[in-house]
C-alpha positions as CSV (number, residue, x, y, z in Angstrom):
1,M,72.9,-34.7,11.6
2,N,71.8,-32.3,9.2
3,K,68.9,-30.3,9.6
4,I,65.8,-31.7,8.9
5,K,63.8,-29.9,6.0
6,L,60.1,-29.4,6.1
7,G,57.7,-28.5,3.8
8,L,54.5,-26.8,4.9
9,V,51.4,-26.9,3.1
10,V,48.9,-24.0,4.5
11,A,45.2,-23.8,3.4
12,E,44.4,-20.1,3.1
13,F,40.4,-20.5,3.9
14,N,40.2,-19.5,7.4
15,R,43.4,-17.4,7.2
16,D,43.0,-15.5,10.5
17,I,43.6,-18.9,11.9
18,T,45.5,-20.8,9.5
19,Y,48.1,-17.5,9.5
20,M,48.5,-18.2,13.3
21,M,49.2,-22.0,12.5
22,E,51.5,-21.4,9.9
23,V,53.5,-18.9,12.5
24,L,53.5,-21.5,15.2
25,A,54.8,-24.1,13.0
26,K,57.9,-22.2,11.7
27,E,58.6,-21.1,15.5
28,H,58.3,-24.9,16.5
29,A,60.4,-26.1,13.8
30,E,63.2,-23.7,14.8
31,F,63.1,-24.9,18.3
32,L,63.5,-28.2,17.0
33,N,66.4,-27.7,14.8
34,A,64.4,-27.8,11.8
35,E,64.4,-25.8,9.0
36,V,61.1,-25.0,6.8
37,S,62.6,-24.9,3.4
38,E,59.2,-24.8,1.4
39,I,55.5,-23.4,2.2
40,L,52.9,-23.8,-0.3
41,R,49.7,-22.2,0.2
42,V,46.6,-23.4,-1.2
43,P,42.9,-22.1,-1.3
44,G,41.4,-24.6,1.1
45,T,42.1,-27.8,2.9
46,F,40.3,-30.0,0.1
47,D,43.2,-28.7,-1.9
48,I,46.0,-29.5,0.3
49,P,46.6,-33.3,-1.1
50,I,47.5,-32.1,-4.5
51,A,49.9,-29.7,-3.0
52,V,51.5,-32.2,-0.7
53,K,51.9,-34.6,-3.6
54,K,54.0,-31.8,-5.9
55,M,56.3,-30.9,-2.8
56,L,57.1,-34.7,-2.4
57,E,57.8,-35.1,-6.0
58,R,60.3,-32.5,-6.0
59,G,62.0,-34.6,-3.2
60,R,63.5,-31.4,-1.4
61,V,61.7,-31.7,1.9
62,D,62.3,-34.8,4.4
63,A,58.8,-34.2,5.6
64,V,55.5,-32.2,4.9
65,A,53.0,-31.1,7.6
66,A,49.7,-30.2,6.3
67,I,47.9,-27.3,8.0
68,G,44.4,-26.2,7.4
69,C,41.1,-25.3,9.7
70,V,37.9,-26.9,8.9
71,I,35.0,-25.1,10.7
72,E,31.2,-26.4,10.9
73,G,28.8,-24.9,8.7
74,E,25.3,-25.8,8.1
75,T,25.7,-28.8,6.4
76,E,28.0,-31.7,6.9
77,H,30.5,-30.6,4.1
78,D,33.4,-29.8,6.8
79,E,33.3,-33.6,7.3
80,V,33.6,-34.7,4.2
81,V,36.3,-32.2,3.5
82,A,38.5,-33.0,6.6
83,Q,38.0,-36.9,6.0
84,H,38.9,-37.0,2.5
85,A,41.8,-34.4,2.7
86,A,43.3,-36.9,5.8
87,R,43.1,-40.0,3.9
88,K,44.4,-38.6,0.8
89,I,47.4,-36.9,2.9
90,M,48.1,-40.6,4.6
91,D,48.0,-42.4,1.3
92,L,50.7,-39.6,0.1
93,S,52.8,-40.5,3.1
94,I,52.7,-44.2,2.5
95,E,53.3,-43.7,-1.3
96,Y,56.4,-41.6,-1.1
97,G,57.7,-43.2,1.9
98,K,57.9,-39.7,4.0
99,P,56.2,-38.5,6.8
100,V,53.1,-36.1,6.0
101,T,51.8,-35.1,9.3
102,L,48.2,-33.8,10.0
103,G,47.9,-30.3,11.4
104,I,44.4,-30.2,10.4
105,S,42.0,-28.8,13.0
106,G,38.3,-29.7,12.5
107,P,35.4,-30.8,11.7
108,G,32.7,-30.4,14.0
109,M,33.8,-27.0,15.4
110,G,33.3,-23.4,15.4
111,R,35.3,-20.3,15.1
112,I,36.1,-20.2,19.0
113,A,37.1,-23.6,19.3
114,A,39.5,-23.2,16.0
115,H,41.4,-20.6,17.7
116,E,41.6,-22.7,20.8
117,R,43.3,-25.3,18.4
118,V,46.0,-23.5,16.4
119,D,48.5,-25.6,18.4
120,Y,47.7,-28.5,15.9
121,A,50.3,-27.1,13.5
122,R,52.7,-27.4,16.1
123,R,51.9,-31.0,16.8
124,A,52.0,-31.5,13.0
125,V,55.7,-30.3,13.1
126,E,56.7,-32.1,16.0
127,A,55.4,-35.1,14.6
128,A,57.1,-34.5,11.3
129,V,60.5,-34.3,12.9
130,K,60.2,-37.2,15.6
131,L,59.1,-39.5,12.5
132,V,62.0,-38.7,10.4
133,R,64.8,-39.0,13.3
134,R,63.1,-42.4,14.1
135,L,62.9,-43.7,10.7
136,K,66.4,-42.4,10.0
137,E,67.4,-44.4,13.4
138,Y,65.3,-47.5,12.0
139,E,67.0,-47.5,8.7
140,G,70.6,-47.1,10.1
141,K,69.8,-50.4,12.2
142,G,69.3,-52.4,9.2
């Protein structure tokens, strides 16, 4: 079986955290014998969906892991950002028929909790790889 090609879309906002998430994602992809073939960094989590769309349009990846960190502020802005990004990410997965997994931590967490949740990136990579493999198996049974 060919190596699964993964794309990562990584938010730069809260970069001290998303950098660690990106490193974990790449390490875990290698562990799973997948290749991170494309990385696109965007300003923030809210910007992830358009980058995912562009990456899927190019057709060079089997799946995309969306990586970001939404830390709670004094308003409900974090909830709006996380909910809308998650919804659009899910819509793109269905539209393109390829896994787009959610490695976005938050909302409703502070900086300490965000550091404790950097493994969301690892989970997103794991889900992407598993989905690609299982969908290929399923299609092969048809």
